[in-house]
A tleap script that builds the chain and sets N, CA, C and O, in Angstrom:
source leaprc.protein.ff14SB
mol = sequence {
  NMET HIE PHE LYS TYR PHE THR TYR GLU GLU
  PHE ASP SER PRO ASP ILE GLN GLY SER GLY
  GLN MET MET CYS ASP THR ILE ILE GLU MET
  LEU ASP GLN VAL ARG GLU GLU TYR GLY LYS
  PRO ILE ARG ILE SER SER GLY TYR ARG THR
  GLU GLU ALA ASN GLN ARG ALA GLY GLY VAL
  LYS ASN SER SER HIE LEU LYS GLY LEU ALA
  VAL ASP ILE LYS VAL LYS ASN GLY ARG GLU
  ARG TYR GLU LEU LEU ASN ILE LEU THR LYS
  TYR PHE TYR ARG ILE GLY ILE GLY ASN THR
  PHE ILE HIE VAL ASP ILE ASP LEU ASP LYS
  PRO GLN ASN VAL ILE TRP THR CTYR
}
set mol.1.N position { 0.848 -1.184 0.000 }
set mol.1.CA position { 0.000 0.000 0.000 }
set mol.1.C position { 0.888 1.240 0.000 }
set mol.1.O position { 1.991 1.221 0.548 }
set mol.2.N position { 0.413 2.298 -0.605 }
set mol.2.CA position { 1.166 3.553 -0.670 }
set mol.2.C position { 0.410 4.627 0.111 }
set mol.2.O position { -0.796 4.804 -0.055 }
set mol.3.N position { 1.131 5.326 0.949 }
set mol.3.CA position { 0.555 6.418 1.735 }
set mol.3.C position { 1.154 7.725 1.246 }
set mol.3.O position { 2.263 7.746 0.712 }
set mol.4.N position { 0.421 8.813 1.429 }
set mol.4.CA position { 0.877 10.106 0.933 }
set mol.4.C position { 2.047 10.646 1.750 }
set mol.4.O position { 3.007 11.164 1.180 }
set mol.5.N position { 1.981 10.533 3.062 }
set mol.5.CA position { 2.977 11.174 3.917 }
set mol.5.C position { 3.879 10.217 4.691 }
set mol.5.O position { 4.899 10.652 5.225 }
set mol.6.N position { 3.546 8.953 4.770 }
set mol.6.CA position { 4.284 8.030 5.616 }
set mol.6.C position { 4.770 6.823 4.831 }
set mol.6.O position { 4.209 6.461 3.797 }
set mol.7.N position { 5.829 6.210 5.350 }
set mol.7.CA position { 6.309 4.933 4.830 }
set mol.7.C position { 6.252 3.928 5.979 }
set mol.7.O position { 6.287 4.313 7.148 }
set mol.8.N position { 6.166 2.671 5.652 }
set mol.8.CA position { 6.137 1.637 6.691 }
set mol.8.C position { 7.376 1.709 7.583 }
set mol.8.O position { 7.297 1.431 8.779 }
set mol.9.N position { 8.523 2.084 7.000 }
set mol.9.CA position { 9.773 2.118 7.755 }
set mol.9.C position { 9.704 3.053 8.961 }
set mol.9.O position { 10.380 2.823 9.964 }
set mol.10.N position { 8.901 4.094 8.870 }
set mol.10.CA position { 8.761 5.034 9.990 }
set mol.10.C position { 8.127 4.372 11.212 }
set mol.10.O position { 8.213 4.898 12.322 }
set mol.11.N position { 7.497 3.231 11.010 }
set mol.11.CA position { 6.785 2.528 12.074 }
set mol.11.C position { 7.519 1.271 12.545 }
set mol.11.O position { 6.991 0.495 13.342 }
set mol.12.N position { 8.753 1.077 12.039 }
set mol.12.CA position { 9.540 -0.104 12.415 }
set mol.12.C position { 9.807 -0.150 13.913 }
set mol.12.O position { 10.041 0.881 14.545 }
set mol.13.N position { 9.769 -1.355 14.475 }
set mol.13.CA position { 10.277 -1.579 15.824 }
set mol.13.C position { 11.785 -1.352 15.750 }
set mol.13.O position { 12.411 -1.743 14.765 }
set mol.14.N position { 12.386 -0.728 16.770 }
set mol.14.CA position { 13.819 -0.420 16.673 }
set mol.14.C position { 14.722 -1.639 16.515 }
set mol.14.O position { 15.871 -1.505 16.093 }
set mol.15.N position { 14.223 -2.813 16.843 }
set mol.15.CA position { 15.069 -4.000 16.776 }
set mol.15.C position { 14.866 -4.860 15.528 }
set mol.15.O position { 15.597 -5.831 15.332 }
set mol.16.N position { 13.889 -4.525 14.681 }
set mol.16.CA position { 13.671 -5.327 13.467 }
set mol.16.C position { 13.329 -4.416 12.281 }
set mol.16.O position { 12.227 -3.876 12.184 }
set mol.17.N position { 14.301 -4.265 11.391 }
set mol.17.CA position { 14.079 -3.481 10.182 }
set mol.17.C position { 12.970 -4.129 9.356 }
set mol.17.O position { 12.948 -5.348 9.187 }
set mol.18.N position { 12.052 -3.313 8.843 }
set mol.18.CA position { 10.955 -3.808 8.021 }
set mol.18.C position { 9.717 -4.210 8.802 }
set mol.18.O position { 8.700 -4.573 8.211 }
set mol.19.N position { 9.794 -4.148 10.131 }
set mol.19.CA position { 8.651 -4.576 10.949 }
set mol.19.C position { 7.476 -3.599 10.890 }
set mol.19.O position { 6.377 -3.931 11.335 }
set mol.20.N position { 7.691 -2.409 10.352 }
set mol.20.CA position { 6.587 -1.467 10.174 }
set mol.20.C position { 5.493 -2.020 9.277 }
set mol.20.O position { 4.359 -1.542 9.300 }
set mol.21.N position { 5.842 -3.037 8.482 }
set mol.21.CA position { 4.855 -3.714 7.638 }
set mol.21.C position { 3.781 -4.396 8.473 }
set mol.21.O position { 2.718 -4.742 7.957 }
set mol.22.N position { 4.056 -4.593 9.769 }
set mol.22.CA position { 3.103 -5.236 10.668 }
set mol.22.C position { 2.017 -4.257 11.136 }
set mol.22.O position { 1.054 -4.657 11.790 }
set mol.23.N position { 2.180 -2.978 10.797 }
set mol.23.CA position { 1.182 -1.982 11.195 }
set mol.23.C position { -0.119 -2.189 10.421 }
set mol.23.O position { -0.110 -2.597 9.260 }
set mol.24.N position { -1.212 -1.904 11.076 }
set mol.24.CA position { -2.518 -1.907 10.419 }
set mol.24.C position { -2.569 -0.714 9.467 }
set mol.24.O position { -2.312 0.420 9.871 }
set mol.25.N position { -2.896 -0.971 8.214 }
set mol.25.CA position { -2.958 0.116 7.229 }
set mol.25.C position { -3.948 1.201 7.625 }
set mol.25.O position { -3.741 2.371 7.306 }
set mol.26.N position { -5.006 0.834 8.305 }
set mol.26.CA position { -6.043 1.799 8.670 }
set mol.26.C position { -5.486 2.926 9.524 }
set mol.26.O position { -5.815 4.088 9.288 }
set mol.27.N position { -4.651 2.614 10.510 }
set mol.27.CA position { -4.127 3.667 11.375 }
set mol.27.C position { -3.194 4.599 10.602 }
set mol.27.O position { -3.159 5.801 10.865 }
set mol.28.N position { -2.437 4.046 9.647 }
set mol.28.CA position { -1.550 4.891 8.845 }
set mol.28.C position { -2.374 5.774 7.914 }
set mol.28.O position { -2.032 6.938 7.706 }
set mol.29.N position { -3.451 5.239 7.354 }
set mol.29.CA position { -4.336 6.050 6.516 }
set mol.29.C position { -4.953 7.190 7.326 }
set mol.29.O position { -5.077 8.311 6.832 }
set mol.30.N position { -5.336 6.902 8.562 }
set mol.30.CA position { -5.890 7.941 9.437 }
set mol.30.C position { -4.836 9.015 9.733 }
set mol.30.O position { -5.137 10.209 9.736 }
set mol.31.N position { -3.603 8.578 9.979 }
set mol.31.CA position { -2.524 9.534 10.230 }
set mol.31.C position { -2.217 10.369 8.995 }
set mol.31.O position { -1.854 11.539 9.115 }
set mol.32.N position { -2.357 9.787 7.814 }
set mol.32.CA position { -2.203 10.539 6.572 }
set mol.32.C position { -3.220 11.686 6.517 }
set mol.32.O position { -2.881 12.803 6.128 }
set mol.33.N position { -4.449 11.407 6.903 }
set mol.33.CA position { -5.485 12.441 6.923 }
set mol.33.C position { -5.162 13.524 7.953 }
set mol.33.O position { -5.343 14.714 7.694 }
set mol.34.N position { -4.681 13.098 9.123 }
set mol.34.CA position { -4.280 14.062 10.152 }
set mol.34.C position { -3.155 14.945 9.629 }
set mol.34.O position { -3.189 16.165 9.790 }
set mol.35.N position { -2.159 14.326 9.001 }
set mol.35.CA position { -1.012 15.073 8.456 }
set mol.35.C position { -1.454 16.066 7.395 }
set mol.35.O position { -0.949 17.188 7.348 }
set mol.36.N position { -2.387 15.670 6.547 }
set mol.36.CA position { -2.914 16.570 5.508 }
set mol.36.C position { -3.532 17.805 6.153 }
set mol.36.O position { -3.276 18.930 5.725 }
set mol.37.N position { -4.333 17.593 7.168 }
set mol.37.CA position { -5.007 18.707 7.851 }
set mol.37.C position { -4.019 19.544 8.660 }
set mol.37.O position { -4.147 20.767 8.711 }
set mol.38.N position { -3.049 18.911 9.284 }
set mol.38.CA position { -2.054 19.599 10.117 }
set mol.38.C position { -1.145 20.501 9.274 }
set mol.38.O position { -0.782 21.596 9.703 }
set mol.39.N position { -0.786 20.043 8.097 }
set mol.39.CA position { 0.005 20.863 7.190 }
set mol.39.C position { 1.493 20.919 7.506 }
set mol.39.O position { 2.231 21.681 6.882 }
set mol.40.N position { 1.939 20.123 8.464 }
set mol.40.CA position { 3.349 20.076 8.844 }
set mol.40.C position { 3.735 18.618 9.084 }
set mol.40.O position { 2.869 17.778 9.330 }
set mol.41.N position { 5.023 18.318 9.015 }
set mol.41.CA position { 5.453 16.929 9.270 }
set mol.41.C position { 5.048 16.446 10.660 }
set mol.41.O position { 4.980 17.218 11.616 }
set mol.42.N position { 4.784 15.158 10.738 }
set mol.42.CA position { 4.486 14.479 11.998 }
set mol.42.C position { 5.565 13.429 12.189 }
set mol.42.O position { 5.810 12.610 11.303 }
set mol.43.N position { 6.212 13.453 13.355 }
set mol.43.CA position { 7.304 12.522 13.634 }
set mol.43.C position { 6.802 11.360 14.487 }
set mol.43.O position { 6.272 11.564 15.579 }
set mol.44.N position { 6.971 10.162 13.987 }
set mol.44.CA position { 6.561 8.959 14.712 }
set mol.44.C position { 7.710 8.540 15.630 }
set mol.44.O position { 8.823 8.301 15.161 }
set mol.45.N position { 7.445 8.451 16.931 }
set mol.45.CA position { 8.497 8.005 17.853 }
set mol.45.C position { 8.372 6.514 18.146 }
set mol.45.O position { 9.350 5.879 18.543 }
set mol.46.N position { 7.189 5.950 17.956 }
set mol.46.CA position { 7.003 4.520 18.170 }
set mol.46.C position { 5.788 4.040 17.394 }
set mol.46.O position { 4.711 4.632 17.470 }
set mol.47.N position { 5.973 2.972 16.657 }
set mol.47.CA position { 4.872 2.346 15.930 }
set mol.47.C position { 4.753 0.907 16.381 }
set mol.47.O position { 4.420 0.628 17.533 }
set mol.48.N position { 5.029 -0.011 15.456 }
set mol.48.CA position { 5.009 -1.434 15.809 }
set mol.48.C position { 6.134 -1.710 16.803 }
set mol.48.O position { 7.220 -1.140 16.694 }
set mol.49.N position { 5.867 -2.590 17.776 }
set mol.49.CA position { 6.902 -3.008 18.725 }
set mol.49.C position { 6.913 -4.526 18.860 }
set mol.49.O position { 5.863 -5.168 18.906 }
set mol.50.N position { 8.112 -5.085 18.921 }
set mol.50.CA position { 8.258 -6.477 19.309 }
set mol.50.C position { 8.083 -6.541 20.824 }
set mol.50.O position { 8.072 -5.506 21.491 }
set mol.51.N position { 7.948 -7.734 21.362 }
set mol.51.CA position { 7.838 -7.902 22.824 }
set mol.51.C position { 9.035 -7.258 23.527 }
set mol.51.O position { 8.875 -6.567 24.534 }
set mol.52.N position { 10.234 -7.491 22.988 }
set mol.52.CA position { 11.455 -6.965 23.599 }
set mol.52.C position { 11.473 -5.439 23.560 }
set mol.52.O position { 11.779 -4.791 24.561 }
set mol.53.N position { 11.146 -4.873 22.412 }
set mol.53.CA position { 11.136 -3.407 22.283 }
set mol.53.C position { 10.066 -2.798 23.185 }
set mol.53.O position { 10.265 -1.723 23.751 }
set mol.54.N position { 8.947 -3.477 23.317 }
set mol.54.CA position { 7.883 -2.988 24.177 }
set mol.54.C position { 8.341 -2.955 25.637 }
set mol.54.O position { 8.060 -1.999 26.360 }
set mol.55.N position { 9.041 -3.995 26.061 }
set mol.55.CA position { 9.572 -4.024 27.433 }
set mol.55.C position { 10.563 -2.897 27.651 }
set mol.55.O position { 10.511 -2.215 28.675 }
set mol.56.N position { 11.467 -2.692 26.699 }
set mol.56.CA position { 12.459 -1.616 26.817 }
set mol.56.C position { 11.791 -0.241 26.864 }
set mol.56.O position { 12.281 0.666 27.537 }
set mol.57.N position { 10.672 -0.089 26.149 }
set mol.57.CA position { 9.964 1.192 26.123 }
set mol.57.C position { 9.095 1.394 27.361 }
set mol.57.O position { 8.520 2.465 27.554 }
set mol.58.N position { 9.001 0.368 28.192 }
set mol.58.CA position { 8.146 0.472 29.374 }
set mol.58.C position { 6.680 0.287 29.054 }
set mol.58.O position { 5.817 0.704 29.827 }
set mol.59.N position { 6.387 -0.335 27.920 }
set mol.59.CA position { 5.009 -0.557 27.498 }
set mol.59.C position { 4.309 -1.611 28.334 }
set mol.59.O position { 4.950 -2.484 28.917 }
set mol.60.N position { 3.002 -1.522 28.386 }
set mol.60.CA position { 2.209 -2.488 29.141 }
set mol.60.C position { 2.183 -3.830 28.407 }
set mol.60.O position { 2.432 -3.898 27.203 }
set mol.61.N position { 1.882 -4.882 29.144 }
set mol.61.CA position { 1.916 -6.252 28.606 }
set mol.61.C position { 1.000 -6.433 27.394 }
set mol.61.O position { 1.358 -7.133 26.446 }
set mol.62.N position { -0.170 -5.811 27.420 }
set mol.62.CA position { -1.127 -5.939 26.313 }
set mol.62.C position { -1.125 -4.703 25.407 }
set mol.62.O position { -2.169 -4.314 24.883 }
set mol.63.N position { 0.027 -4.098 25.226 }
set mol.63.CA position { 0.161 -2.877 24.434 }
set mol.63.C position { -0.394 -3.048 23.023 }
set mol.63.O position { -0.169 -4.071 22.376 }
set mol.64.N position { -1.104 -2.058 22.567 }
set mol.64.CA position { -1.632 -2.053 21.199 }
set mol.64.C position { -0.517 -1.938 20.171 }
set mol.64.O position { -0.723 -2.268 19.003 }
set mol.65.N position { 0.663 -1.473 20.583 }
set mol.65.CA position { 1.818 -1.414 19.684 }
set mol.65.C position { 2.203 -2.818 19.215 }
set mol.65.O position { 2.677 -2.987 18.091 }
set mol.66.N position { 2.004 -3.820 20.065 }
set mol.66.CA position { 2.354 -5.207 19.727 }
set mol.66.C position { 1.499 -5.754 18.587 }
set mol.66.O position { 1.896 -6.691 17.894 }
set mol.67.N position { 0.320 -5.158 18.401 }
set mol.67.CA position { -0.603 -5.598 17.351 }
set mol.67.C position { -0.565 -4.685 16.127 }
set mol.67.O position { -1.304 -4.902 15.167 }
set mol.68.N position { 0.298 -3.662 16.158 }
set mol.68.CA position { 0.361 -2.721 15.036 }
set mol.68.C position { -0.832 -1.791 14.988 }
set mol.68.O position { -1.194 -1.287 13.925 }
set mol.69.N position { -1.445 -1.565 16.141 }
set mol.69.CA position { -2.653 -0.736 16.214 }
set mol.69.C position { -2.434 0.575 16.956 }
set mol.69.O position { -3.394 1.290 17.242 }
set mol.70.N position { -1.174 0.903 17.274 }
set mol.70.CA position { -0.892 2.107 18.061 }
set mol.70.C position { 0.338 2.826 17.524 }
set mol.70.O position { 1.239 2.227 16.936 }
set mol.71.N position { 0.336 4.140 17.753 }
set mol.71.CA position { 1.445 4.994 17.332 }
set mol.71.C position { 1.661 6.053 18.405 }
set mol.71.O position { 0.708 6.580 18.978 }
set mol.72.N position { 2.933 6.357 18.667 }
set mol.72.CA position { 3.289 7.508 19.488 }
set mol.72.C position { 3.862 8.567 18.562 }
set mol.72.O position { 4.742 8.290 17.747 }
set mol.73.N position { 3.353 9.775 18.697 }
set mol.73.CA position { 3.768 10.901 17.872 }
set mol.73.C position { 4.606 11.833 18.744 }
set mol.73.O position { 4.166 12.246 19.817 }
set mol.74.N position { 5.790 12.158 18.292 }
set mol.74.CA position { 6.683 13.041 19.038 }
set mol.74.C position { 6.181 14.484 18.925 }
set mol.74.O position { 5.836 14.948 17.839 }
set mol.75.N position { 6.146 15.187 20.063 }
set mol.75.CA position { 5.786 16.609 20.057 }
set mol.75.C position { 6.894 17.407 20.739 }
set mol.75.O position { 7.482 16.959 21.724 }
set mol.76.N position { 7.171 18.598 20.201 }
set mol.76.CA position { 8.267 19.428 20.706 }
set mol.76.C position { 7.865 20.289 21.898 }
set mol.76.O position { 8.671 20.544 22.792 }
set mol.77.N position { 6.617 20.732 21.901 }
set mol.77.CA position { 6.205 21.679 22.940 }
set mol.77.C position { 4.686 21.666 23.099 }
set mol.77.O position { 3.980 20.958 22.382 }
set mol.78.N position { 4.204 22.450 24.037 }
set mol.78.CA position { 2.776 22.493 24.327 }
set mol.78.C position { 1.936 22.981 23.159 }
set mol.78.O position { 0.833 22.481 22.941 }
set mol.79.N position { 2.434 23.938 22.415 }
set mol.79.CA position { 1.679 24.460 21.273 }
set mol.79.C position { 1.485 23.384 20.211 }
set mol.79.O position { 0.384 23.205 19.690 }
set mol.80.N position { 2.570 22.668 19.893 }
set mol.80.CA position { 2.468 21.589 18.904 }
set mol.80.C position { 1.512 20.503 19.405 }
set mol.80.O position { 0.700 19.982 18.640 }
set mol.81.N position { 1.615 20.168 20.694 }
set mol.81.CA position { 0.721 19.164 21.278 }
set mol.81.C position { -0.736 19.614 21.150 }
set mol.81.O position { -1.596 18.820 20.767 }
set mol.82.N position { -1.013 20.855 21.461 }
set mol.82.CA position { -2.366 21.405 21.381 }
set mol.82.C position { -2.903 21.365 19.944 }
set mol.82.O position { -4.031 20.932 19.707 }
set mol.83.N position { -2.090 21.819 19.000 }
set mol.83.CA position { -2.519 21.837 17.594 }
set mol.83.C position { -2.823 20.427 17.091 }
set mol.83.O position { -3.835 20.200 16.427 }
set mol.84.N position { -1.944 19.490 17.411 }
set mol.84.CA position { -2.161 18.115 16.968 }
set mol.84.C position { -3.381 17.487 17.637 }
set mol.84.O position { -4.162 16.793 16.986 }
set mol.85.N position { -3.542 17.730 18.929 }
set mol.85.CA position { -4.699 17.164 19.635 }
set mol.85.C position { -6.012 17.632 19.037 }
set mol.85.O position { -6.960 16.855 18.931 }
set mol.86.N position { -6.076 18.895 18.646 }
set mol.86.CA position { -7.302 19.411 18.029 }
set mol.86.C position { -7.686 18.638 16.777 }
set mol.86.O position { -8.870 18.460 16.489 }
set mol.87.N position { -6.692 18.185 16.041 }
set mol.87.CA position { -6.956 17.405 14.824 }
set mol.87.C position { -7.146 15.927 15.161 }
set mol.87.O position { -8.077 15.293 14.662 }
set mol.88.N position { -6.275 15.378 15.999 }
set mol.88.CA position { -6.350 13.954 16.327 }
set mol.88.C position { -7.701 13.553 16.906 }
set mol.88.O position { -8.182 12.453 16.635 }
set mol.89.N position { -8.320 14.424 17.697 }
set mol.89.CA position { -9.610 14.084 18.311 }
set mol.89.C position { -10.725 13.950 17.277 }
set mol.89.O position { -11.794 13.429 17.595 }
set mol.90.N position { -10.501 14.400 16.071 }
set mol.90.CA position { -11.492 14.220 14.998 }
set mol.90.C position { -11.429 12.805 14.411 }
set mol.90.O position { -12.399 12.330 13.821 }
set mol.91.N position { -10.293 12.144 14.575 }
set mol.91.CA position { -10.055 10.854 13.927 }
set mol.91.C position { -9.924 9.680 14.889 }
set mol.91.O position { -10.270 8.551 14.540 }
set mol.92.N position { -9.426 9.938 16.099 }
set mol.92.CA position { -9.115 8.861 17.038 }
set mol.92.C position { -9.968 8.958 18.293 }
set mol.92.O position { -10.301 10.054 18.746 }
set mol.93.N position { -10.321 7.797 18.856 }
set mol.93.CA position { -11.154 7.728 20.051 }
set mol.93.C position { -10.387 7.190 21.258 }
set mol.93.O position { -10.953 7.011 22.337 }
set mol.94.N position { -9.096 6.938 21.061 }
set mol.94.CA position { -8.225 6.524 22.170 }
set mol.94.C position { -6.941 7.332 22.048 }
set mol.94.O position { -6.146 7.117 21.133 }
set mol.95.N position { -6.746 8.258 22.974 }
set mol.95.CA position { -5.607 9.170 22.913 }
set mol.95.C position { -4.974 9.286 24.295 }
set mol.95.O position { -5.658 9.549 25.284 }
set mol.96.N position { -3.662 9.085 24.351 }
set mol.96.CA position { -2.898 9.289 25.574 }
set mol.96.C position { -1.965 10.468 25.386 }
set mol.96.O position { -1.290 10.570 24.362 }
set mol.97.N position { -1.920 11.353 26.359 }
set mol.97.CA position { -1.146 12.586 26.233 }
set mol.97.C position { 0.023 12.581 27.212 }
set mol.97.O position { -0.165 12.516 28.426 }
set mol.98.N position { 1.226 12.651 26.663 }
set mol.98.CA position { 2.439 12.754 27.469 }
set mol.98.C position { 3.086 14.109 27.255 }
set mol.98.O position { 2.612 14.908 26.449 }
set mol.99.N position { 4.162 14.367 27.971 }
set mol.99.CA position { 4.867 15.644 27.821 }
set mol.99.C position { 5.570 15.778 26.488 }
set mol.99.O position { 5.642 16.874 25.932 }
set mol.100.N position { 6.094 14.667 25.963 }
set mol.100.CA position { 6.883 14.721 24.726 }
set mol.100.C position { 6.277 13.905 23.591 }
set mol.100.O position { 6.864 13.800 22.514 }
set mol.101.N position { 5.099 13.326 23.832 }
set mol.101.CA position { 4.475 12.507 22.795 }
set mol.101.C position { 2.961 12.444 23.000 }
set mol.101.O position { 2.437 12.772 24.064 }
set mol.102.N position { 2.284 12.008 21.937 }
set mol.102.CA position { 0.850 11.710 21.983 }
set mol.102.C position { 0.688 10.290 21.460 }
set mol.102.O position { 1.182 9.953 20.384 }
set mol.103.N position { -0.002 9.469 22.225 }
set mol.103.CA position { -0.292 8.095 21.827 }
set mol.103.C position { -1.690 8.057 21.217 }
set mol.103.O position { -2.628 8.620 21.780 }
set mol.104.N position { -1.833 7.400 20.073 }
set mol.104.CA position { -3.154 7.138 19.490 }
set mol.104.C position { -3.214 5.668 19.129 }
set mol.104.O position { -2.216 5.080 18.711 }
set mol.105.N position { -4.392 5.076 19.292 }
set mol.105.CA position { -4.544 3.700 18.837 }
set mol.105.C position { -5.975 3.448 18.385 }
set mol.105.O position { -6.895 4.214 18.669 }
set mol.106.N position { -6.118 2.339 17.669 }
set mol.106.CA position { -7.432 1.944 17.145 }
set mol.106.C position { -7.760 0.529 17.608 }
set mol.106.O position { -8.369 -0.250 16.874 }
set mol.107.N position { -7.355 0.208 18.819 }
set mol.107.CA position { -7.541 -1.124 19.378 }
set mol.107.C position { -8.955 -1.271 19.923 }
set mol.107.O position { -9.279 -0.723 20.977 }
set mol.108.N position { -9.792 -2.005 19.210 }
set mol.108.CA position { -11.197 -2.181 19.609 }
set mol.108.C position { -11.356 -3.117 20.802 }
set mol.108.O position { -12.453 -3.239 21.347 }
set mol.109.N position { -10.272 -3.781 21.216 }
set mol.109.CA position { -10.328 -4.633 22.404 }
set mol.109.C position { -10.194 -3.829 23.692 }
set mol.109.O position { -10.284 -4.382 24.788 }
set mol.110.N position { -9.981 -2.532 23.557 }
set mol.110.CA position { -9.810 -1.658 24.721 }
set mol.110.C position { -10.944 -0.637 24.765 }
set mol.110.O position { -11.608 -0.402 23.755 }
set mol.111.N position { -11.170 -0.021 25.947 }
set mol.111.CA position { -12.259 0.961 26.068 }
set mol.111.C position { -12.121 2.084 25.030 }
set mol.111.O position { -11.023 2.566 24.751 }
set mol.112.N position { -13.239 2.471 24.483 }
set mol.112.CA position { -13.267 3.519 23.450 }
set mol.112.C position { -13.654 4.863 24.073 }
set mol.112.O position { -14.099 4.931 25.218 }
set mol.113.N position { -13.473 5.923 23.291 }
set mol.113.CA position { -13.783 7.286 23.722 }
set mol.113.C position { -13.065 7.633 25.023 }
set mol.113.O position { -13.679 8.080 25.992 }
set mol.114.N position { -11.744 7.414 25.019 }
set mol.114.CA position { -10.928 7.628 26.202 }
set mol.114.C position { -9.757 8.535 25.871 }
set mol.114.O position { -9.071 8.343 24.867 }
set mol.115.N position { -9.537 9.521 26.721 }
set mol.115.CA position { -8.337 10.361 26.645 }
set mol.115.C position { -7.705 10.306 28.024 }
set mol.115.O position { -8.387 10.490 29.032 }
set mol.116.N position { -6.394 10.052 28.070 }
set mol.116.CA position { -5.716 9.967 29.352 }
set mol.116.C position { -4.364 10.677 29.251 }
set mol.116.O position { -3.900 11.009 28.160 }
set mol.117.N position { -3.745 10.900 30.411 }
set mol.117.CA position { -2.414 11.493 30.463 }
set mol.117.C position { -1.437 10.493 31.052 }
set mol.117.O position { -1.818 9.584 31.790 }
set mol.118.N position { -0.167 10.678 30.710 }
set mol.118.CA position { 0.918 9.846 31.237 }
set mol.118.C position { 1.639 10.617 32.316 }
set mol.118.O position { 2.593 10.110 32.905 }
savepdb mol mol.pdb
quit
């Protein structure tokens, strides 16, 4: 599949080159729409994770990253976080907000319509 703004490699687990192919295409398509509306580059800090990479990242045992259903987006400051959140809430129903990143996922096995902070 071809995306306008992203490549699978951007979603690779740090320990396995090419593992970004394990991502669900739907979440990348949604991020493409967010990027189009945002009008600026979006930096992915974490996409697909292997069990080992998830442990190193401090991820939970049932992390949506393990299923290719979650992405962490790097943010530089509060303004960037605010601008992105305004757009992300139009597309995603599970959003986690950290100081340096925003987590979004499309994992239907988890509670929906949830926003939380780290």
